[in-house]
Structures are given as structure tokens and as C-alpha cells.
C-alpha positions in Angstrom: -26.7 -15.9 7.3 -23.2 -16.6 5.8 -24.8 -18.9 3.2 -26.1 -15.9 1.2 -23.8 -13.1 2.4 -20.6 -14.7 1.1 -21.7 -15.3 -2.5 -23.0 -11.7 -2.7 -19.8 -10.4 -1.3 -17.8 -12.5 -3.7 -19.9 -11.2 -6.6 -19.4 -7.6 -5.5 -15.6 -8.0 -5.1 -15.4 -9.7 -8.5 -17.2 -6.8 -10.0 -14.8 -4.4 -8.3 -11.9 -6.4 -9.6 -13.2 -6.3 -13.1 -13.8 -2.5 -12.9 -10.3 -1.9 -11.5 -8.8 -4.0 -14.2 -10.7 -2.1 -16.8 -9.4 1.2 -15.4 -5.9 -0.3 -15.4 -6.1 -1.1 -19.1 -8.0 2.0 -20.3 -6.8 4.6 -17.8 -6.3 8.0 -19.5 -3.1 8.8 -17.6 -0.4 7.0 -15.7 -1.5 8.2 -12.3 -5.0 6.7 -13.0 -3.4 3.4 -13.9 -1.3 3.4 -10.7 -4.4 4.2 -8.6 -6.2 1.3 -10.4 -3.4 -1.0 -9.6 -3.6 0.0 -6.0 -7.3 -0.6 -6.0 -6.8 -3.9 -7.7 -4.5 -5.2 -4.9 -7.0 -4.0 -2.2 -9.8 -5.9 -4.0 -7.5 -9.0 -4.2 -7.0 -8.7 -0.4 -10.8 -8.5 0.1 -11.2 -11.6 -2.0 -8.6 -13.5 0.0 -10.2 -12.5 3.3 -13.6 -13.7 2.0 -12.1 -17.0 0.9 -10.4 -17.4 4.3 -13.8 -16.8 6.0 -15.5 -19.3 3.7 -12.9 -22.0 4.0 -12.2 -21.3 7.7 -8.5 -21.1 7.2 -6.0 -18.7 8.6 -3.6 -19.2 5.7 -5.5 -16.9 3.5 -5.3 -14.1 6.0 -1.5 -14.4 6.0 -1.5 -14.3 2.2 -3.7 -11.2 2.3 -1.2 -9.6 4.7 1.7 -10.3 2.4 -0.2 -8.9 -0.6 -1.0 -5.8 1.4 2.7 -5.3 2.3 3.9 -5.8 -1.3 1.1 -3.7 -2.7 2.0 -0.8 -0.5 5.7 -0.9 -1.3 4.8 -1.2 -5.0 2.5 1.8 -4.9 5.1 3.9 -3.1 7.7 2.9 -5.6 5.5 3.8 -8.6 4.6 7.1 -7.2 8.2 8.0 -6.3 9.2 7.1 -9.9 6.5 9.3 -11.3 7.4 12.3 -9.1 11.2 12.0 -9.4 12.0 9.7 -12.3 14.2 7.6 -9.9 13.2 5.1 -7.3 16.5 4.9 -5.3 18.3 8.1 -4.6 
């Protein structure tokens, strides 16, 4: 079953990455671009998890965890900068 599910999942995640990247470039406002960047890193995490499943390696899951952590911190920093104009008080 994984022989046909994984390629379909990779294709769907690649389409989601492309659409998120398009919104990042063409976003009408800065909050839209921040949301697209947030979605982009979530899609990158999904791609890494799929790659880890396909290659049967736990290393990709650890990389996905690190990207999730850094993406969360980056999104919070961007939002705080938008709201207050300063990241560190």
C-alpha cells in the first residue's frame, strides 16, 4: 500500500509547498506573507516526515522536530515585530 500512497503524498505536499511559496511571493499584505511562511515550514515538516517514512530513518524525524521548533520561534518573532515594532523589549 505504501508503494502508491507515498508518491501521491509527496505530490500533494509538493503542490502545497508550491502554493505556499506563491503566496509568500505574491501576498497582498505582510500578515499574509507571514502566514505563508508559517505554512511553508509546516509543509517542509510534512515532506521530511514522508521522506523519513520512505527511507525508514529516524534522522529525518529529528530534523522535522528542529524545523518545527525554529519555525514556531520565527513565526512568533515576526508577529511580535508586526504588532509592536520591536522583538525584544
